[in-house]
VOGU-3710 file (C-alpha; in Angstrom, 3 decimals, decimal comma):
1> xxxxxxxxxx> -147,326/-17,044/-6,808  -147,440/-20,680/-7,931  -149,057/-19,651/-11,221  -146,240/-17,290/-12,075  -143,635/-19,938/-11,249  -145,419/-22,420/-13,526  -145,546/-19,823/-16,292  -141,823/-19,161/-15,939  -141,103/-22,906/-16,041  -143,236/-23,390/-19,146
11> xxxxxxxxxx> -141,621/-20,386/-20,800  -138,123/-21,651/-20,066  -139,022/-25,044/-21,532  -140,390/-23,410/-24,686  -137,383/-21,105/-25,080  -134,992/-23,996/-24,517  -136,758/-26,042/-27,178  -136,635/-23,144/-29,624  -132,917/-22,691/-29,106  -132,305/-26,438/-29,376
21> xxxxxxxxxx> -134,254/-26,884/-32,602  -132,589/-23,779/-34,043  -129,138/-25,163/-33,303  -130,072/-28,554/-34,742  -131,402/-26,972/-37,934  -128,410/-24,677/-38,329  -125,884/-27,467/-37,886  -127,833/-29,680/-40,284  -127,747/-26,981/-42,961  -124,001/-26,570/-42,399
31> xxxxxxxxxx> -123,506/-30,321/-42,724  -125,538/-30,501/-45,919  -123,612/-27,560/-47,363  -120,322/-29,337/-46,644  -121,467/-32,750/-47,879  -124,552/-32,594/-50,131  -124,461/-36,344/-50,778  -125,301/-37,000/-47,125  -128,373/-34,745/-47,156  -130,856/-37,599/-46,682
41> xxxxxxxxxx> -129,079/-39,072/-43,676  -128,520/-35,658/-42,118  -132,186/-34,734/-42,513  -133,302/-38,009/-40,952  -131,073/-37,534/-37,923  -132,128/-33,871/-37,689  -135,828/-34,767/-37,601  -135,293/-37,424/-34,925  -133,223/-35,044/-32,792  -135,764/-32,229/-33,183
51> xxxxxxxxxx> -138,561/-34,591/-32,144  -136,624/-35,591/-29,022  -136,032/-31,942/-28,110  -139,710/-31,100/-28,637  -140,733/-34,108/-26,536  -138,504/-33,009/-23,681  -139,892/-29,475/-23,927  -143,462/-30,747/-23,872  -142,631/-32,823/-20,810  -141,195/-29,722/-19,120
61> xxxxxxxxxx> -144,275/-27,676/-19,940  -146,614/-30,373/-18,617  -144,602/-30,678/-15,393  -144,672/-26,895/-14,978  -148,457/-26,777/-15,385  -148,931/-29,738/-13,049  -147,388/-27,494/-10,433  -150,559/-25,411/-10,654  -152,604/-28,316/-9,245  -150,938/-28,003/-5,843
//
């Protein structure tokens, strides 16, 4: 039972990260299309935001798998 709960938690973290990075990328492309001169700044902010989302997702996955140790 605990294993399936950990798997669900890890899956939710991965799905959440996928949705978050997808939204970040989509909005960045929209911003670059509207203002091509700001492409460098937009890409920098996009990469930082994507890294933060991936870090939070990794933390969620690790916490979910630590639940297996109990």
